[in-house]
N, CA, C and O atoms as a DFTB+ gen file, in Angstrom:
740 C
 N C O
     1  1       0.860      -1.165       0.000
     2  2       0.000       0.000       0.000
     3  2       0.906       1.228       0.000
     4  3       1.869       1.291       0.764
     5  1       0.599       2.204      -0.858
     6  2       1.451       3.384      -0.953
     7  2       1.249       4.292       0.263
     8  3       0.235       4.213       0.957
     9  1       2.223       5.141       0.497
    10  2       2.147       6.068       1.637
    11  2       0.933       6.973       1.519
    12  3       0.348       7.351       2.534
    13  1       0.540       7.329       0.294
    14  2      -0.642       8.167       0.089
    15  2      -1.866       7.523       0.716
    16  3      -2.670       8.202       1.354
    17  1      -2.010       6.216       0.540
    18  2      -3.176       5.523       1.075
    19  2      -3.070       5.317       2.580
    20  3      -4.086       5.287       3.274
    21  1      -1.862       5.176       3.085
    22  2      -1.675       5.076       4.534
    23  2      -2.119       6.383       5.187
    24  3      -2.857       6.375       6.172
    25  1      -1.659       7.518       4.623
    26  2      -2.071       8.813       5.168
    27  2      -3.571       9.031       5.009
    28  3      -4.217       9.592       5.895
    29  1      -4.126       8.591       3.883
    30  2      -5.568       8.723       3.668
    31  2      -6.345       7.911       4.700
    32  3      -7.353       8.375       5.234
    33  1      -5.872       6.703       4.977
    34  2      -6.543       5.859       5.970
    35  2      -6.479       6.488       7.354
    36  3      -7.462       6.474       8.096
    37  1      -5.323       7.040       7.699
    38  2      -5.192       7.708       8.999
    39  2      -6.105       8.913       9.093
    40  3      -6.738       9.137      10.125
    41  1      -6.179       9.695       8.021
    42  2      -7.059      10.865       8.017
    43  2      -8.521      10.451       8.144
    44  3      -9.287      11.074       8.880
    45  1      -8.906       9.397       7.424
    46  2     -10.287       8.919       7.499
    47  2     -10.606       8.405       8.897
    48  3     -11.696       8.648       9.415
    49  1      -9.664       7.696       9.509
    50  2      -9.884       7.195      10.873
    51  2     -10.015       8.354      11.859
    52  3     -10.844       8.302      12.769
    53  1      -9.208       9.391      11.686
    54  2      -9.305      10.556      12.564
    55  2     -10.645      11.256      12.392
    56  3     -11.256      11.687      13.370
    57  1     -11.101      11.369      11.149
    58  2     -12.409      11.980      10.894
    59  2     -13.521      11.152      11.531
    60  3     -14.433      11.700      12.149
    61  1     -13.444       9.838      11.378
    62  2     -14.460       8.969      11.975
    63  2     -14.474       9.112      13.488
    64  3     -15.540       9.190      14.098
    65  1     -13.295       9.145      14.094
    66  2     -13.219       9.297      15.549
    67  2     -13.789      10.641      15.983
    68  3     -14.484      10.721      16.996
    69  1     -13.504      11.683      15.236
    70  2     -14.020      13.012      15.583
    71  2     -15.543      13.043      15.513
    72  3     -16.203      13.630      16.370
    73  1     -16.094      12.402      14.479
    74  2     -17.549      12.374      14.336
    75  2     -18.175      11.536      15.435
    76  3     -19.158      11.944      16.053
    77  1     -17.608      10.366      15.677
    78  2     -18.179       9.470      16.679
    79  2     -18.028      10.043      18.086
    80  3     -18.976      10.016      18.871
    81  1     -16.861      10.554      18.404
    82  2     -16.637      11.087      19.741
    83  2     -17.291      12.445      19.936
    84  3     -17.840      12.739      20.999
    85  1     -17.224      13.271      18.894
    86  2     -17.838      14.601      18.983
    87  2     -19.340      14.510      18.875
    88  3     -20.074      15.163      19.616
    89  1     -19.796      13.678      17.927
    90  2     -21.212      13.381      17.799
    91  2     -22.090      14.479      17.277
    92  3     -23.221      14.198      16.881
    93  1     -21.637      15.728      17.250
    94  2     -22.558      16.802      16.918
    95  2     -22.930      16.831      15.451
    96  3     -23.884      17.515      15.080
    97  1     -22.215      16.116      14.607
    98  2     -22.568      16.145      13.196
    99  2     -23.406      14.940      12.779
   100  3     -23.731      14.796      11.601
   101  1     -23.759      14.076      13.726
   102  2     -24.574      12.923      13.389
   103  2     -26.023      13.161      13.779
   104  3     -26.310      13.530      14.918
   105  1     -26.959      12.947      12.818
   106  2     -28.368      13.082      13.147
   107  2     -28.738      12.164      14.300
   108  3     -28.206      11.063      14.437
   109  1     -29.658      12.639      15.123
   110  2     -30.088      11.862      16.263
   111  2     -29.321      12.187      17.530
   112  3     -29.672      11.704      18.606
   113  1     -28.293      12.989      17.422
   114  2     -27.534      13.418      18.591
   115  2     -27.839      14.888      18.848
   116  3     -28.146      15.616      17.905
   117  1     -27.764      15.346      20.096
   118  2     -28.065      16.727      20.403
   119  2     -27.232      17.688      19.554
   120  3     -26.022      17.520      19.398
   121  1     -27.910      18.695      19.011
   122  2     -27.240      19.707      18.217
   123  2     -26.881      19.227      16.818
   124  3     -26.162      19.917      16.095
   125  1     -27.372      18.055      16.428
   126  2     -26.994      17.495      15.136
   127  2     -27.711      18.188      14.000
   128  3     -28.888      18.536      14.104
   129  1     -26.993      18.380      12.926
   130  2     -27.582      18.921      11.716
   131  2     -26.944      18.242      10.520
   132  3     -25.820      17.744      10.594
   133  1     -27.657      18.230       9.447
   134  2     -27.102      17.787       8.176
   135  2     -26.988      19.065       7.364
   136  3     -27.981      19.594       6.866
   137  1     -25.755      19.552       7.239
   138  2     -25.545      20.898       6.735
   139  2     -25.213      20.935       5.262
   140  3     -24.118      21.350       4.884
   141  1     -26.117      20.517       4.444
   142  2     -25.879      20.688       3.040
   143  2     -27.191      20.838       2.321
   144  3     -28.217      20.294       2.729
   145  1     -27.140      21.577       1.258
   146  2     -28.318      21.876       0.467
   147  2     -28.747      20.628      -0.305
   148  3     -27.895      19.917      -0.840
   149  1     -30.059      20.347      -0.373
   150  2     -30.500      19.209      -1.165
   151  2     -30.085      19.381      -2.622
   152  3     -30.003      20.502      -3.125
   153  1     -29.828      18.286      -3.283
   154  2     -29.440      18.325      -4.682
   155  2     -30.667      18.282      -5.573
   156  3     -31.706      17.744      -5.190
   157  1     -30.543      18.839      -6.737
   158  2     -31.505      18.654      -7.809
   159  2     -30.738      18.904      -9.085
   160  3     -29.611      19.396      -9.055
   161  1     -31.348      18.565     -10.208
   162  2     -30.656      18.766     -11.480
   163  2     -30.262      20.221     -11.647
   164  3     -29.253      20.525     -12.285
   165  1     -31.050      21.125     -11.077
   166  2     -30.773      22.553     -11.206
   167  2     -29.614      23.010     -10.322
   168  3     -28.952      23.997     -10.645
   169  1     -29.360      22.320      -9.228
   170  2     -28.314      22.779      -8.317
   171  2     -26.997      22.032      -8.468
   172  3     -26.029      22.348      -7.777
   173  1     -26.946      21.053      -9.353
   174  2     -25.657      20.428      -9.623
   175  2     -24.768      21.509     -10.223
   176  3     -25.233      22.350     -10.994
   177  1     -23.508      21.483      -9.872
   178  2     -22.591      22.497     -10.376
   179  2     -22.685      22.611     -11.891
   180  3     -22.701      21.609     -12.605
   181  1     -22.746      23.857     -12.372
   182  2     -22.828      24.092     -13.815
   183  2     -21.624      23.490     -14.527
   184  3     -21.742      22.995     -15.648
   185  1     -20.475      23.532     -13.880
   186  2     -19.268      22.983     -14.476
   187  2     -19.031      21.530     -14.150
   188  3     -17.953      21.000     -14.419
   189  1     -20.033      20.870     -13.569
   190  2     -19.864      19.469     -13.171
   191  2     -19.609      18.614     -14.395
   192  3     -20.218      18.804     -15.448
   193  1     -18.699      17.672     -14.237
   194  2     -18.356      16.815     -15.370
   195  2     -19.260      15.594     -15.411
   196  3     -19.837      15.194     -14.400
   197  1     -19.373      15.012     -16.590
   198  2     -20.140      13.769     -16.683
   199  2     -19.383      12.618     -16.021
   200  3     -18.153      12.581     -16.031
   201  1     -20.124      11.700     -15.458
   202  2     -19.523      10.531     -14.822
   203  2     -18.941       9.608     -15.883
   204  3     -19.498       9.464     -16.971
   205  1     -17.833       8.995     -15.559
   206  2     -17.228       7.984     -16.432
   207  2     -17.814       6.633     -16.041
   208  3     -17.437       6.050     -15.024
   209  1     -18.730       6.150     -16.852
   210  2     -19.390       4.882     -16.554
   211  2     -19.013       3.785     -17.546
   212  3     -19.606       2.707     -17.523
   213  1     -18.054       4.039     -18.402
   214  2     -17.663       3.065     -19.416
   215  2     -16.638       2.073     -18.870
   216  3     -15.530       1.948     -19.391
   217  1     -17.036       1.375     -17.811
   218  2     -16.167       0.394     -17.177
   219  2     -16.965      -0.881     -16.938
   220  3     -18.143      -0.836     -16.584
   221  1     -16.312      -2.003     -17.136
   222  2     -16.893      -3.292     -16.789
   223  2     -15.996      -3.887     -15.713
   224  3     -14.794      -4.064     -15.908
   225  1     -16.610      -4.192     -14.573
   226  2     -15.879      -4.691     -13.409
   227  2     -16.502      -6.001     -12.948
   228  3     -17.645      -6.299     -13.294
   229  1     -15.770      -6.777     -12.177
   230  2     -16.257      -8.058     -11.660
   231  2     -16.907      -7.850     -10.295
   232  3     -16.397      -7.104      -9.459
   233  1     -18.047      -8.524     -10.079
   234  2     -18.684      -8.475      -8.769
   235  2     -18.095      -9.567      -7.877
   236  3     -17.146     -10.250      -8.262
   237  1     -18.663      -9.723      -6.690
   238  2     -18.135     -10.680      -5.709
   239  2     -18.199     -12.124      -6.208
   240  3     -17.453     -12.977      -5.726
   241  1     -19.083     -12.405      -7.169
   242  2     -19.219     -13.750      -7.721
   243  2     -18.454     -13.929      -9.029
   244  3     -18.565     -14.968      -9.681
   245  1     -17.682     -12.919      -9.409
   246  2     -16.902     -13.000     -10.636
   247  2     -17.675     -12.668     -11.898
   248  3     -17.170     -12.853     -13.005
   249  1     -18.902     -12.176     -11.739
   250  2     -19.726     -11.806     -12.893
   251  2     -19.402     -10.374     -13.333
   252  3     -19.095      -9.516     -12.505
   253  1     -19.474     -10.128     -14.641
   254  2     -19.239      -8.785     -15.159
   255  2     -20.394      -7.858     -14.810
   256  3     -21.562      -8.231     -14.921
   257  1     -20.053      -6.653     -14.387
   258  2     -21.032      -5.605     -14.126
   259  2     -20.605      -4.408     -14.962
   260  3     -19.517      -3.862     -14.783
   261  1     -21.472      -4.016     -15.868
   262  2     -21.211      -2.890     -16.760
   263  2     -21.790      -1.638     -16.113
   264  3     -23.009      -1.501     -16.012
   265  1     -20.929      -0.726     -15.676
   266  2     -21.420       0.479     -15.006
   267  2     -22.342       1.299     -15.910
   268  3     -23.248       1.971     -15.418
   269  1     -22.122       1.252     -17.221
   270  2     -22.970       1.992     -18.151
   271  2     -24.418       1.505     -18.113
   272  3     -25.324       2.237     -18.513
   273  1     -24.647       0.284     -17.640
   274  2     -26.019      -0.239     -17.566
   275  2     -26.857       0.499     -16.523
   276  3     -28.076       0.335     -16.480
   277  1     -26.211       1.310     -15.684
   278  2     -26.938       2.056     -14.658
   279  2     -27.273       3.481     -15.101
   280  3     -27.851       4.248     -14.330
   281  1     -26.915       3.842     -16.338
   282  2     -27.255       5.168     -16.851
   283  2     -28.768       5.350     -16.779
   284  3     -29.527       4.416     -17.036
   285  1     -29.191       6.544     -16.431
   286  2     -30.611       6.830     -16.287
   287  2     -31.112       6.665     -14.858
   288  3     -32.267       6.974     -14.564
   289  1     -30.246       6.178     -13.965
   290  2     -30.590       6.045     -12.551
   291  2     -29.812       7.085     -11.750
   292  3     -28.810       7.621     -12.223
   293  1     -30.274       7.361     -10.552
   294  2     -29.485       8.143      -9.609
   295  2     -28.493       7.156      -9.011
   296  3     -28.887       6.134      -8.449
   297  1     -27.207       7.464      -9.135
   298  2     -26.158       6.532      -8.723
   299  2     -25.404       7.100      -7.521
   300  3     -24.972       8.252      -7.524
   301  1     -25.260       6.268      -6.505
   302  2     -24.382       6.552      -5.374
   303  2     -23.187       5.628      -5.578
   304  3     -23.274       4.425      -5.330
   305  1     -22.072       6.195      -6.033
   306  2     -20.882       5.416      -6.383
   307  2     -19.860       5.579      -5.274
   308  3     -19.262       6.643      -5.116
   309  1     -19.664       4.512      -4.505
   310  2     -18.842       4.563      -3.299
   311  2     -17.538       3.796      -3.490
   312  3     -17.557       2.590      -3.737
   313  1     -16.404       4.493      -3.377
   314  2     -15.089       3.868      -3.415
   315  2     -14.689       3.556      -1.972
   316  3     -14.699       4.448      -1.123
   317  1     -14.339       2.304      -1.688
   318  2     -14.098       1.854      -0.325
   319  2     -13.091       0.705      -0.322
   320  3     -12.673       0.233      -1.379
   321  1     -12.710       0.266       0.866
   322  2     -11.826      -0.894       1.036
   323  2     -12.237      -1.662       2.285
   324  3     -12.824      -1.089       3.203
   325  1     -11.934      -2.943       2.325
   326  2     -12.334      -3.776       3.458
   327  2     -11.635      -3.369       4.746
   328  3     -12.193      -3.562       5.826
   329  1     -10.436      -2.814       4.668
   330  2      -9.660      -2.415       5.845
   331  2     -10.072      -1.045       6.386
   332  3      -9.594      -0.633       7.443
   333  1     -10.937      -0.347       5.689
   334  2     -11.301       1.037       6.008
   335  2     -12.456       1.076       7.009
   336  3     -13.593       0.751       6.667
   337  1     -12.155       1.477       8.250
   338  2     -13.182       1.562       9.293
   339  2     -14.338       2.475       8.943
   340  3     -15.488       2.059       9.081
   341  1     -14.092       3.719       8.492
   342  2     -15.198       4.597       8.112
   343  2     -16.042       4.007       6.972
   344  3     -17.256       4.210       6.931
   345  1     -15.410       3.287       6.062
   346  2     -16.156       2.640       4.979
   347  2     -17.142       1.631       5.557
   348  3     -18.298       1.562       5.139
   349  1     -16.664       0.845       6.531
   350  2     -17.517      -0.156       7.158
   351  2     -18.691       0.492       7.885
   352  3     -19.791      -0.061       7.903
   353  1     -18.466       1.653       8.479
   354  2     -19.530       2.355       9.199
   355  2     -20.623       2.857       8.252
   356  3     -21.786       2.951       8.644
   357  1     -20.256       3.179       7.015
   358  2     -21.249       3.687       6.060
   359  2     -22.091       2.585       5.416
   360  3     -23.197       2.857       4.950
   361  1     -21.597       1.367       5.381
   362  2     -22.261       0.288       4.647
   363  2     -23.705       0.040       5.098
   364  3     -24.569      -0.076       4.230
   365  1     -24.024      -0.048       6.383
   366  2     -25.430      -0.269       6.753
   367  2     -26.362       0.827       6.216
   368  3     -27.490       0.535       5.820
   369  1     -25.906       2.060       6.202
   370  2     -26.712       3.148       5.654
   371  2     -26.920       3.003       4.156
   372  3     -28.003       3.294       3.649
   373  1     -25.884       2.553       3.439
   374  2     -26.026       2.335       1.999
   375  2     -26.997       1.189       1.720
   376  3     -27.767       1.248       0.761
   377  1     -26.964       0.152       2.549
   378  2     -27.909      -0.957       2.386
   379  2     -29.330      -0.439       2.554
   380  3     -30.198      -0.740       1.735
   381  1     -29.578       0.336       3.601
   382  2     -30.913       0.901       3.836
   383  2     -31.339       1.802       2.688
   384  3     -32.469       1.713       2.207
   385  1     -30.439       2.664       2.250
   386  2     -30.736       3.605       1.163
   387  2     -31.103       2.849      -0.116
   388  3     -32.096       3.168      -0.770
   389  1     -30.309       1.860      -0.460
   390  2     -30.570       1.085      -1.674
   391  2     -31.896       0.337      -1.567
   392  3     -32.717       0.394      -2.483
   393  1     -32.106      -0.353      -0.472
   394  2     -33.337      -1.119      -0.317
   395  2     -34.572      -0.226      -0.342
   396  3     -35.619      -0.627      -0.850
   397  1     -34.456       0.971       0.197
   398  2     -35.598       1.895       0.273
   399  2     -35.917       2.554      -1.065
   400  3     -37.087       2.791      -1.367
   401  1     -34.898       2.856      -1.873
   402  2     -35.119       3.667      -3.073
   403  2     -34.829       2.964      -4.401
   404  3     -34.959       3.586      -5.455
   405  1     -34.446       1.704      -4.382
   406  2     -34.110       1.035      -5.641
   407  2     -35.296       0.989      -6.600
   408  3     -35.102       1.035      -7.815
   409  1     -36.518       0.900      -6.078
   410  2     -37.699       0.872      -6.938
   411  2     -38.011       2.238      -7.544
   412  3     -38.850       2.348      -8.438
   413  1     -37.338       3.274      -7.058
   414  2     -37.533       4.627      -7.595
   415  2     -36.375       5.037      -8.505
   416  3     -36.266       6.201      -8.891
   417  1     -35.513       4.082      -8.844
   418  2     -34.443       4.373      -9.785
   419  2     -33.141       4.808      -9.154
   420  3     -32.369       5.549      -9.761
   421  1     -32.890       4.348      -7.928
   422  2     -31.636       4.669      -7.246
   423  2     -30.809       3.394      -7.157
   424  3     -31.339       2.322      -6.864
   425  1     -29.515       3.513      -7.411
   426  2     -28.625       2.375      -7.240
   427  2     -27.394       2.835      -6.460
   428  3     -26.829       3.897      -6.724
   429  1     -27.000       2.023      -5.510
   430  2     -25.743       2.221      -4.796
   431  2     -24.783       1.202      -5.395
   432  3     -25.120       0.026      -5.534
   433  1     -23.594       1.656      -5.746
   434  2     -22.576       0.756      -6.276
   435  2     -21.328       0.912      -5.421
   436  3     -20.756       1.998      -5.337
   437  1     -20.915      -0.165      -4.795
   438  2     -19.689      -0.158      -4.011
   439  2     -18.525      -0.618      -4.873
   440  3     -18.584      -1.678      -5.495
   441  1     -17.460       0.188      -4.907
   442  2     -16.275      -0.157      -5.695
   443  2     -15.108      -0.371      -4.737
   444  3     -14.592       0.581      -4.151
   445  1     -14.700      -1.619      -4.583
   446  2     -13.578      -1.970      -3.713
   447  2     -12.274      -1.567      -4.410
   448  3     -12.012      -1.983      -5.539
   449  1     -11.465      -0.755      -3.730
   450  2     -10.171      -0.318      -4.273
   451  2      -9.104      -0.433      -3.190
   452  3      -9.415      -0.610      -2.012
   453  1      -7.869      -0.331      -3.594
   454  2      -6.728      -0.312      -2.668
   455  2      -6.830      -1.416      -1.614
   456  3      -6.723      -1.163      -0.414
   457  1      -7.033      -2.616      -2.080
   458  2      -7.285      -3.738      -1.187
   459  2      -6.607      -4.981      -1.735
   460  3      -5.925      -4.922      -2.758
   461  1      -6.791      -6.091      -1.065
   462  2      -6.231      -7.366      -1.504
   463  2      -7.286      -8.172      -2.247
   464  3      -8.466      -8.153      -1.897
   465  1      -6.846      -8.873      -3.266
   466  2      -7.732      -9.781      -4.007
   467  2      -8.269     -10.846      -3.043
   468  3      -7.599     -11.221      -2.080
   469  1      -9.469     -11.318      -3.313
   470  2     -10.023     -12.421      -2.546
   471  2     -10.801     -12.020      -1.300
   472  3     -11.421     -12.873      -0.664
   473  1     -10.782     -10.753      -0.943
   474  2     -11.487     -10.316       0.269
   475  2     -12.924      -9.868       0.007
   476  3     -13.715      -9.740       0.941
   477  1     -13.258      -9.631      -1.255
   478  2     -14.560      -9.036      -1.570
   479  2     -15.738      -9.942      -1.204
   480  3     -16.638      -9.517      -0.480
   481  1     -15.743     -11.162      -1.686
   482  2     -16.909     -12.036      -1.475
   483  2     -17.185     -12.292       0.007
   484  3     -18.332     -12.148       0.430
   485  1     -16.183     -12.666       0.817
   486  2     -16.486     -12.873       2.238
   487  2     -16.956     -11.596       2.929
   488  3     -17.786     -11.645       3.837
   489  1     -16.425     -10.458       2.498
   490  2     -16.820      -9.187       3.106
   491  2     -18.276      -8.859       2.768
   492  3     -19.046      -8.456       3.640
   493  1     -18.645      -9.034       1.504
   494  2     -20.023      -8.775       1.065
   495  2     -20.988      -9.678       1.829
   496  3     -22.061      -9.240       2.242
   497  1     -20.604     -10.926       2.012
   498  2     -21.455     -11.855       2.746
   499  2     -21.554     -11.472       4.224
   500  3     -22.643     -11.488       4.798
   501  1     -20.438     -11.134       4.830
   502  2     -20.421     -10.774       6.246
   503  2     -21.297      -9.548       6.522
   504  3     -22.034      -9.520       7.508
   505  1     -21.217      -8.545       5.658
   506  2     -21.968      -7.310       5.861
   507  2     -23.356      -7.346       5.219
   508  3     -24.113      -6.381       5.317
   509  1     -23.685      -8.461       4.562
   510  2     -25.002      -8.645       3.934
   511  2     -25.336      -7.477       3.000
   512  3     -26.419      -6.896       3.061
   513  1     -24.368      -7.156       2.136
   514  2     -24.509      -6.037       1.209
   515  2     -25.468      -6.434       0.088
   516  3     -25.211      -7.380      -0.656
   517  1     -26.573      -5.699      -0.024
   518  2     -27.625      -6.018      -0.995
   519  2     -27.462      -5.257      -2.302
   520  3     -28.096      -5.603      -3.299
   521  1     -26.643      -4.254      -2.314
   522  2     -26.446      -3.453      -3.530
   523  2     -25.267      -3.995      -4.334
   524  3     -24.459      -4.760      -3.808
   525  1     -25.162      -3.603      -5.610
   526  2     -24.040      -4.091      -6.422
   527  2     -22.692      -3.664      -5.841
   528  3     -22.481      -2.495      -5.518
   529  1     -21.793      -4.629      -5.716
   530  2     -20.448      -4.382      -5.197
   531  2     -19.473      -5.003      -6.188
   532  3     -19.595      -6.172      -6.554
   533  1     -18.503      -4.198      -6.615
   534  2     -17.557      -4.646      -7.635
   535  2     -16.127      -4.392      -7.181
   536  3     -15.871      -3.592      -6.280
   537  1     -15.212      -5.087      -7.822
   538  2     -13.793      -4.896      -7.524
   539  2     -13.186      -3.925      -8.520
   540  3     -13.284      -4.101      -9.734
   541  1     -12.555      -2.896      -7.971
   542  2     -11.801      -1.954      -8.777
   543  2     -10.314      -2.090      -8.503
   544  3      -9.531      -1.206      -8.851
   545  1      -9.921      -3.196      -7.878
   546  2      -8.517      -3.411      -7.516
   547  2      -7.675      -3.472      -8.795
   548  3      -7.985      -4.203      -9.735
   549  1      -6.620      -2.690      -8.793
   550  2      -5.715      -2.667      -9.932
   551  2      -6.220      -1.877     -11.123
   552  3      -5.581      -1.867     -12.176
   553  1      -7.345      -1.222     -10.975
   554  2      -7.933      -0.458     -12.080
   555  2      -7.599       1.020     -11.916
   556  3      -8.447       1.836     -11.556
   557  1      -6.352       1.334     -12.189
   558  2      -5.897       2.726     -12.103
   559  2      -6.711       3.620     -13.038
   560  3      -6.925       4.796     -12.744
   561  1      -7.169       3.060     -14.173
   562  2      -7.967       3.846     -15.112
   563  2      -9.280       4.306     -14.476
   564  3      -9.734       5.424     -14.719
   565  1      -9.877       3.452     -13.674
   566  2     -11.118       3.800     -12.986
   567  2     -10.873       4.875     -11.937
   568  3     -11.597       5.868     -11.871
   569  1      -9.843       4.668     -11.115
   570  2      -9.530       5.662     -10.080
   571  2      -9.153       6.997     -10.712
   572  3      -9.512       8.051     -10.187
   573  1      -8.444       6.964     -11.820
   574  2      -8.051       8.196     -12.507
   575  2      -9.281       8.929     -13.058
   576  3      -9.329      10.159     -13.044
   577  1     -10.265       8.179     -13.538
   578  2     -11.483       8.785     -14.083
   579  2     -12.249       9.575     -13.020
   580  3     -12.970      10.517     -13.350
   581  1     -12.097       9.200     -11.753
   582  2     -12.800       9.877     -10.662
   583  2     -11.850      10.665      -9.760
   584  3     -12.237      11.097      -8.674
   585  1     -10.633      10.847     -10.199
   586  2      -9.608      11.540      -9.408
   587  2      -9.973      13.009      -9.190
   588  3     -10.692      13.602      -9.994
   589  1      -9.481      13.579      -8.117
   590  2      -8.621      12.950      -7.129
   591  2      -9.438      12.212      -6.056
   592  3     -10.453      12.707      -5.568
   593  1      -8.967      11.038      -5.718
   594  2      -9.523      10.286      -4.585
   595  2      -8.397      10.243      -3.562
   596  3      -7.487       9.419      -3.656
   597  1      -8.469      11.133      -2.595
   598  2      -7.389      11.285      -1.624
   599  2      -7.546      10.410      -0.400
   600  3      -6.614      10.284       0.394
   601  1      -8.689       9.813      -0.235
   602  2      -8.915       8.970       0.926
   603  2     -10.185       8.169       0.735
   604  3     -10.945       8.381      -0.210
   605  1     -10.393       7.259       1.639
   606  2     -11.576       6.410       1.589
   607  2     -12.369       6.569       2.870
   608  3     -11.785       6.765       3.935
   609  1     -13.655       6.490       2.790
   610  2     -14.468       6.350       1.589
   611  2     -14.551       7.668       0.810
   612  3     -14.459       8.753       1.384
   613  1     -14.724       7.548      -0.489
   614  2     -15.043       8.678      -1.352
   615  2     -16.253       8.263      -2.167
   616  3     -16.245       7.229      -2.835
   617  1     -17.296       9.083      -2.104
   618  2     -18.572       8.729      -2.708
   619  2     -19.018       9.835      -3.661
   620  3     -18.931      11.022      -3.347
   621  1     -19.493       9.419      -4.823
   622  2     -19.981      10.345      -5.837
   623  2     -21.480      10.166      -5.981
   624  3     -21.978       9.041      -6.024
   625  1     -22.201      11.283      -6.056
   626  2     -23.638      11.275      -6.300
   627  2     -23.819      11.689      -7.755
   628  3     -23.418      12.784      -8.152
   629  1     -24.420      10.814      -8.539
   630  2     -24.541      11.022      -9.977
   631  2     -26.016      11.101     -10.349
   632  3     -26.799      10.209     -10.019
   633  1     -26.388      12.178     -11.039
   634  2     -27.777      12.392     -11.460
   635  2     -28.144      11.449     -12.603
   636  3     -27.283      10.815     -13.212
   637  1     -29.440      11.374     -12.873
   638  2     -29.933      10.501     -13.944
   639  2     -29.314      10.839     -15.297
   640  3     -29.139       9.957     -16.139
   641  1     -28.981      12.110     -15.507
   642  2     -28.390      12.518     -16.788
   643  2     -26.893      12.221     -16.852
   644  3     -26.243      12.532     -17.850
   645  1     -26.346      11.626     -15.800
   646  2     -24.939      11.247     -15.800
   647  2     -23.998      12.305     -15.266
   648  3     -22.781      12.137     -15.337
   649  1     -24.535      13.394     -14.730
   650  2     -23.713      14.459     -14.174
   651  2     -23.290      14.105     -12.755
   652  3     -24.113      13.691     -11.939
   653  1     -21.996      14.273     -12.464
   654  2     -21.508      14.078     -11.094
   655  2     -21.898      15.334     -10.315
   656  3     -21.293      16.393     -10.479
   657  1     -22.910      15.199      -9.473
   658  2     -23.435      16.357      -8.737
   659  2     -22.687      16.636      -7.443
   660  3     -22.590      17.788      -7.020
   661  1     -22.162      15.607      -6.817
   662  2     -21.502      15.813      -5.537
   663  2     -20.455      14.739      -5.318
   664  3     -20.610      13.585      -5.717
   665  1     -19.378      15.165      -4.665
   666  2     -18.327      14.245      -4.254
   667  2     -18.195      14.403      -2.748
   668  3     -17.988      15.509      -2.250
   669  1     -18.313      13.302      -2.028
   670  2     -18.199      13.331      -0.570
   671  2     -17.007      12.474      -0.157
   672  3     -16.944      11.285      -0.469
   673  1     -16.074      13.090       0.542
   674  2     -14.909      12.351       1.031
   675  2     -15.040      12.168       2.531
   676  3     -15.429      13.088       3.250
   677  1     -14.714      10.979       2.992
   678  2     -14.797      10.697       4.410
   679  2     -16.155      10.158       4.799
   680  3     -17.024       9.927       3.958
   681  1     -16.313       9.964       6.088
   682  2     -17.521       9.382       6.663
   683  2     -18.660      10.397       6.687
   684  3     -18.492      11.528       7.143
   685  1     -19.821       9.974       6.188
   686  2     -21.025      10.809       6.211
   687  2     -22.204       9.945       6.650
   688  3     -22.234       8.749       6.360
   689  1     -23.170      10.533       7.343
   690  2     -24.330       9.754       7.791
   691  2     -25.266       9.424       6.633
   692  3     -25.299      10.126       5.623
   693  1     -26.018       8.354       6.796
   694  2     -26.986       7.918       5.785
   695  2     -27.929       9.044       5.407
   696  3     -28.278       9.196       4.237
   697  1     -28.343       9.832       6.385
   698  2     -29.297      10.910       6.129
   699  2     -28.745      11.923       5.128
   700  3     -29.505      12.514       4.361
   701  1     -27.438      12.125       5.131
   702  2     -26.817      13.049       4.181
   703  2     -26.954      12.515       2.758
   704  3     -27.318      13.253       1.843
   705  1     -26.663      11.239       2.580
   706  2     -26.792      10.640       1.257
   707  2     -28.257      10.575       0.829
   708  3     -28.575      10.774      -0.344
   709  1     -29.145      10.296       1.783
   710  2     -30.563      10.254       1.464
   711  2     -31.057      11.618       0.982
   712  3     -31.841      11.696       0.036
   713  1     -30.608      12.678       1.623
   714  2     -30.967      14.031       1.219
   715  2     -30.463      14.290      -0.208
   716  3     -31.182      14.869      -1.022
   717  1     -29.252      13.870      -0.506
   718  2     -28.690      14.033      -1.855
   719  2     -29.550      13.305      -2.883
   720  3     -29.905      13.868      -3.918
   721  1     -29.879      12.050      -2.588
   722  2     -30.648      11.227      -3.521
   723  2     -32.043      11.809      -3.731
   724  3     -32.506      11.907      -4.867
   725  1     -32.706      12.191      -2.664
   726  2     -34.058      12.731      -2.784
   727  2     -34.088      14.001      -3.632
   728  3     -35.062      14.261      -4.337
   729  1     -33.017      14.788      -3.559
   730  2     -32.944      15.993      -4.382
   731  2     -32.846      15.702      -5.867
   732  3     -33.080      16.585      -6.691
   733  1     -32.502      14.476      -6.215
   734  2     -32.357      14.111      -7.627
   735  2     -33.479      13.230      -8.162
   736  3     -33.497      12.904      -9.349
   737  1     -34.409      12.843      -7.304
   738  2     -35.526      12.009      -7.770
   739  2     -36.647      12.855      -8.351
   740  3     -37.663      12.316      -8.790
């Protein structure tokens, strides 16, 4: 693992500890707020670039998943790793979000990066991940298409028209992602 990813992991762990110990930025805790404007096609940055979805990746069962097949849906594209504590904390919220909104055209896609081969399937089973999860290990082209990814988790909110409306780095509560998704439905 490169030093960049070691520093990114440390930064993500520090952010997670600050959120968990501080608690004021998590909904349901005293003084908690979700401090971001809801998204809509009108509020996505005018200069926002289109998402790069021309990738075919393998899922936990070794089946091909064509990211372009999700065009026309609201996509929550999450870059994560099995060793990443903040990534693990976000997974239950992504499961809830996907299960709640998949019938309305929302898809959560987990992209495993900066990790070891062979860990994906047992991890998906252990966490009972119901949304599509693919391996991006060794796919520098994929990471470059969404660069810069300075740490994990890094999550992109993509509108139905394929515009990358928001990039979220670090740990965020489910309610934040839900607010983003609802703004695009």
